[in-house]
N, C-alpha and C positions, 0 to 999 in steps of 0.2 A: 469516329470516336465511340459511337454506340456499339460498333462491332467489337472493339477492343474490350469494352466492359462485359459483353456477353461471353467473350472468350475467357476472360479472367474468372467469371462466375462458374463457368462450365466445369473446370477441374474440381472446384470446391464441392459443387453439387454431386459430382460423380464420386468423390471421396466419401461424402456423407452417406450416399446410398450403399457404398461398398462396406462401410463400417457396421451396418445393421442388416446382415443377410437374413434370409428366411430361416427360422429355426425349425428343426424336426418336431413332430408331435410329442415325442417322449420328453424332450427337453422343455417344451412349453408347459407340460403338466407339472413340472417342478419336482424337487427331490422329495421322496416319500419319507416320512418320519420313521425311524427305526428305534427300537428299545430292546434292552437285554434284561431278562428277568428269570425267575425260578418258577417252574410249574407247581402250582398249589393244588390243583385238582384235575383228574383226568377221567371222571366218572361219566362224562357225556360222550356221545358218538362223534368222532372227528372234531371235537372241541375241547380245548384245555383252558383252564383259568391260570393266567400268568400274573405273578406278583412282582411288581417293579418298584425297587427302592430308589429314593433320591434324597439328597441332603439339602436342607433349606436353612438359611441363616435366620436365626431368631432375632427379631427386630430389637427387643428390649435387652436381652442377655448376651447378644452377639456370639452365640454358640450355634453350632450346626446341629439341627434336629433331623432325625430320619423320618421321612414320610413315605408311606406305601400306597400304591395304586394297584388296582386289579383290573386286568383286561381279559375279555373272552377272545380267544384266537382260534381260527380254523387250523386244524392240525391233520395233515395227510401223512406226516412222517412217523407217527406213533410214539410220541414222547410220553414219558411217565412222570409221576410225582418226584420232584427233586431235581429234574433235569434243568440245566441252564440253557435257555433258548433265546434266539433272536427273533423278534416279531416285527412286522412291517405293516404300516397303515394301508388299507385297501378299501374298496367300495363296501357299502353295507351288505353283509351277507345274511343277516337276520336282524331282529329287533335290537339286540345288544352286542352283536358280533361285527366288529369293524377292523379286525386285525387278522394277520395270517402268520403262521410259523414258517420262517424261511430256512432256518438251520438249527440243529442241535449242537450247541457249543461244547457241552460237557454232560456226559451221562451221570445219573445219580449213583452214588456208592451203594452197593447192595449189602 
């Protein structure tokens, strides 16, 4: 009787171990946050200041209010003021720079 119970438990244990396989390192790190914004300043070397807008619901008036955040991002692509860019979160590159420009979505009109 004890052998029958062991045999009944074995497939369940095997199924549970198959359900959670070892994940690769990149997947364990999680998805990196991405934001889209407009380049506000390009006066630094390989660094741009990206302005990201978001809409927030006002608690009292129940209207959407535009809030703006600025992020310093590492730029190897050579974006200029007015370009629409996608930035991604990365390791700290300096005291205030924790973002990197991944792609230029739209060049600024000249």
